[in-house]
C-alpha positions as CSV (number, residue, x, y, z in Angstrom):
1,M,10.4,-43.5,-60.3
2,K,13.8,-45.0,-60.3
3,T,15.3,-41.8,-58.9
4,T,12.9,-41.8,-56.1
5,K,13.5,-45.6,-55.3
6,R,17.5,-45.0,-55.0
7,I,16.6,-41.8,-52.7
8,A,14.6,-44.1,-50.6
9,K,17.1,-46.7,-50.5
10,F,19.8,-44.4,-49.8
11,I,17.8,-43.0,-46.8
12,V,16.8,-46.3,-45.5
13,D,20.5,-47.5,-45.8
14,R,21.7,-44.6,-44.2
15,G,19.4,-44.7,-41.2
16,I,20.0,-48.4,-40.6
17,A,23.7,-47.9,-40.8
18,K,23.7,-45.0,-38.1
19,S,21.3,-46.9,-35.9
20,M,23.4,-50.0,-36.0
21,A,26.7,-48.1,-35.2
22,E,24.8,-46.4,-32.3
23,F,23.4,-49.7,-31.2
24,K,26.7,-51.4,-31.4
25,G,28.2,-48.6,-29.3
26,G,25.9,-49.2,-26.5
27,Q,23.6,-46.3,-27.3
28,T,19.9,-46.9,-27.4
29,F,16.8,-44.7,-28.0
30,G,14.5,-44.1,-25.3
31,P,14.6,-45.3,-21.7
32,F,14.3,-49.0,-22.7
33,D,17.1,-51.3,-22.5
34,T,15.5,-54.0,-24.5
35,H,12.6,-54.4,-27.1
36,E,10.7,-56.3,-24.7
37,K,10.8,-53.6,-22.1
38,F,9.9,-51.3,-25.1
39,L,6.8,-53.4,-26.0
40,A,5.8,-53.9,-22.6
41,A,5.4,-50.3,-22.0
42,I,3.5,-49.9,-25.1
43,N,1.0,-52.5,-24.3
44,K,0.7,-51.2,-20.7
45,E,-0.3,-47.6,-22.3
46,A,-2.4,-49.1,-24.8
47,R,-4.2,-50.9,-22.3
48,K,-4.7,-47.6,-20.2
49,G,-5.9,-45.9,-23.5
50,G,-3.1,-43.6,-23.5
51,R,-1.3,-45.0,-26.7
52,A,-1.7,-41.8,-28.7
53,R,-0.2,-39.9,-25.7
54,F,2.6,-42.3,-25.2
55,F,3.7,-42.0,-29.0
56,K,3.4,-38.3,-28.9
57,Q,5.7,-38.2,-25.9
58,L,8.2,-40.7,-27.5
59,R,8.3,-38.5,-30.7
60,A,8.8,-35.4,-28.6
61,E,11.8,-37.0,-26.9
62,A,13.3,-38.6,-30.2
63,P,16.9,-37.3,-30.7
64,E,17.5,-34.7,-33.3
65,W,19.2,-37.2,-36.1
66,L,15.9,-39.3,-35.9
67,K,13.5,-36.2,-36.2
68,E,15.6,-35.5,-39.4
69,R,15.2,-38.7,-40.8
70,W,11.4,-38.6,-40.3
71,K,11.5,-35.3,-42.1
72,E,13.6,-36.7,-45.0
73,S,11.3,-39.6,-45.2
74,K,8.3,-37.2,-45.3
75,R,10.1,-35.0,-48.2
76,A,11.0,-38.3,-50.1
77,G,7.4,-39.8,-49.6
78,T,8.8,-42.9,-48.0
79,D,6.8,-42.3,-44.4
80,K,3.8,-44.0,-46.0
81,L,5.8,-47.3,-47.0
82,T,4.4,-50.4,-45.8
83,M,6.4,-53.2,-44.0
84,R,6.0,-55.1,-47.1
85,Q,7.6,-52.2,-49.3
86,I,10.2,-51.7,-47.0
87,N,11.4,-55.3,-46.6
88,A,11.3,-55.6,-50.4
89,E,13.5,-52.4,-50.8
90,I,15.8,-53.8,-48.1
91,A,16.0,-57.3,-49.9
92,A,16.7,-55.4,-53.2
93,V,19.6,-53.2,-51.7
94,R,21.1,-56.6,-50.2
95,R,20.7,-58.4,-53.7
96,E,22.5,-55.5,-55.4
97,L,25.3,-55.5,-52.8
98,A,25.7,-59.3,-53.2
99,E,25.9,-59.1,-57.0
100,K,28.7,-56.5,-56.6
101,K,30.7,-58.8,-54.4
102,Q,30.5,-61.7,-56.7
103,P,33.7,-61.9,-59.1
104,P,32.9,-62.1,-62.9
105,K,32.9,-65.4,-64.3
């Protein structure tokens, strides 16, 4: 189980690092400039009853690196994690990094 958690942490960390680097470089995913525009588009489609169609199109237009992350996540079993579990994993990694940075007493 510990190996699975470490793999999951590695995948999440790698994906976050890559996404942050792309975002800082000015690259965004999809046709939306801000998260507000993205959420507005989702809500608009949901009201029309086309939410499933919207997400199908979004998945089809996803860049290859993101599709690969989805496949890796599915293989590792991390594709079914809840937000609470994801946040707990991220917090654990951050704690480990903070402990490594602290000099020994």
